[in-house]
N, C-alpha and C positions, 0 to 999 in steps of 0.2 A: 502812603508809602513814598519815601523819598529815594532819590537815586543813591545816596550814600548808604542807606539801609540795605538796599539790594546788593550793593558792592560788598558790604561786610558779610552778608550771607554766603556769597560765592567764595569769599576768602576763607570761611570757616568750614569748609567741607571735610577737613581733617585727614587722618592717616589713610583712609581708604583710597583717596585720590593719589597719595604718594605711592602706595603699594601697587596700585593699578599702573601708574607710570613706570615703576621699576619693572614690573612684569612685562609690560609692553616692550621694554628695551631688552631685558635678559632672555625672555622666552625665545625669540627668533634666533638669537645667538646660540643658545643651547641646542635648538633644533638643527641648525646648520652644522654645528660641530658634530653632533651625534650622527647625522646623516652622512657626513663626510667619512667618519670613522667606519660606519657600516658599509659604505660602498668600497672602501679600500680593503676591507677584510674579506670580501667575496672574491672567489677565484673566477674571474671572467674569461680566462683563456680556455678553459675546458680541459687543460692538461692535469696530470696527477701531481705536479710539483707542489711543494708547500707554498703557502701564501706568505709573503714577506710583510712584516709589520714593523713598527718602530722598536718593539721589544725583541725582535728576532736577531738583533746584532750580537747579543751576548750568547746566543744559542749556537753550539757547534754544528757544523754541517752533518749531513747523514753519513758521509764516509768517515768522518772523524769520530762520530759517536758510536758506531758499531764496531765491535771487535770481530775478527773472522770467526765463522761458525766452527763448531767442534769437528764436524766432518771434513771441513776444508783443511784444518790444521792436521788432522789425521792423514788426509790424502797427501799433503805435502811431505809429512814425515815418512810415510810409507814409500813414496816415490824416491825420496833421498836414500832410504834404506835399500830399495831395489837397485839403485846405482852403486851403492857402496858394497853390498853383499850380493844377494841374488833374489829372484822373485819368490823363491820358496820361503825365505825368512819373512819377506813382506806379507805374503799371504797368511802365514802362521800368525803374525802379529795382528793382521786384519781380523782374523777369526777370533782371536783372544779379546780384542777390543769390542767386537760386536757382542760376544758372550758377556763381557763385563758391563757394557752399557747398551742395553737393548734399544735405546732411542736411536742408535746409529744404524740399525737394521735397514731402515728405509733408504739409506745412502750406500749400503754395502755393495750393491750391484754396480753402481756408477763408479765407486772407488776401485772395485776389482777390474772393471773394464779399462779404467785409466791405467791401472798397473799392467794389464795385458798389452795395451798399446805401447807403453813405455818399455816393456820387456822386448817387444819386437824391434823397437828402435835400438835398444842396447845389445841384444843378443842375436837378432835375426829371427825369422819366423819358425824355423824348425826347432831351434834350441828353446825358444820362448814357449812353444807348445809343449815341450817336455816337462815344463814346470806346472802345467795346468792340473788343477784338482777341484773338487766340488765345493769350493768356498763361494757362498752367495749364489747358488744355483748356476754354477759354471760360467759366471760372468767374466772371469779372467779369460777363459777360452774364447768367448765371444768377442772380447776386446782384441785378442790375438787375430782372430778371423776377420775382424773389421778392417784391420790394417793391410790385409793381403790384397 
């Protein structure tokens, strides 16, 4: 066997050698990139804030994405009505809204308490107490009493 014959055998190793060399170069690059992406997507701070990724730039923030809840809209509307008319009208409309939409029942007491506190600021404690009625388990009266 001559030296030129051995050299030709080594040269003829074929496509397996090229594939092996390609994988030897590409595989570490892929592993490094996937590891980097995995590490950046983990929330390492321990807080409940959302994790920022490259695709998060187009997503609106939490405050922009959420509309005010129905009970908050109702609360603001009733507080405005209390200022424009009287607490009696606001309590009547609160009861009507809770009867119309039962999902608001869990927020009824807090809305009525807010109305009671606003009534004390607007009308004073004695006059505000005169508007009290059993809407949402007398939460309006407890709101009036809380401000005394």
